[in-house]
N, C-alpha and C positions, 0 to 999 in steps of 0.2 A: 889428803889429796881431794877427796870429795867433800863438798859443803854439806852441812846437815839440812835435811828437809824439815820444814816446820812440822813438828809432830802433831800439832793440832789439826793441820790440814791433811795430814797423811792418814786420813781415815776416809773410807769410801763414802760414807753417808755425809760427813761434814764437807768433804770436797764436792759432793753432788749438790748440797744445799748452796754452797758458795757459788758454784757454777751457774745454778739456776738464778740466784739473786743478781749475778752480773748481767743477766740478759733482760731483767725487768726492773721497773722502778721500785716495786715492792711486791711481795707475794704473801698470801695468807697460808696459814697452817695446813688447811685442807689441800690446797694446790701442791705444796711441798710434799705432803704425805703421799698424794696420788702420783706425783712425778718420780719420787724416789722409791716407792713401794715399801717404805719403812712402816713400822708399827707406830702408833701414836705415842706410846711411852718412850721408845727409843728416840724418835724424832724430837720429842720434848727435851730429853736429856742433852742431845747434841746441839740443839738450838741454844740452850742455856749455856753450854760451854763456849759457843761462838760469841754469845752476848757478853759473857763474863770478861773475855779478853778484848772486847771492843770491836770485833770484826763485823758484827751486825747490831742493828737497833731493833728492839722488839717492842711493839705497842699492843697492849692487851685492852680490849674493850668488849662491849656487848652489842649485838644486833638483836634488839628485842630481848629475849631471854637467852639467846645463844651466845656463848663466848666467841670472840673473834681475835685471833692473834695474827698481827701483820709484821712481817720481817722485811728489813731493808739493809743492804750492805753499806758499810761505812767507808770513808776514805781509807782508814786504817786497814779495813778488810780487803779493799781493792789492792792496796799496796802489798799486803801479805800474800794475796793470791798471785799477783804478778811476780813477786819474788820467788814464790814456790815454783811457778812455771819456769822461771829463769834457771833456778837450780836444777830442776828436773831436766831441762834442756841440756844443761852442762853434763849430766849423767849420760844422756843419749849421744852427745858429741864425743864424749870419752869412749863410749862403746863403739861408735863409728870409727874412731881413730884406732882402737884396738883391732878391729876387723881389717883395717888397711895394713897394720903392722903384721898381722897373721899372713896376709896375702904376700907381703914382701919378705916373709921369713924372719921377721924380727922377734917373734915369740917362740 
């Protein structure tokens, strides 16, 4: 009855990263860490998971001696996020229909 939610996006931190990247052209690691409140280690792991499936592109470089990691959402990532939102909306629509059925005495 219910479609499966993308398990990769069904994580608060990965979903937060994707949401942030949808609103900007690209974001650096520090910005993502500050916005999500994640630890550096956890954020690194989650960024790598998103990169591995092609949802984001990651560019690592240096600014002087400081490492700089820039992330950008890909077309595949945008599509995955939109699909996730569509499926989640279908869950909410089903819940709304269930509430109507309860009011009408169908449950």
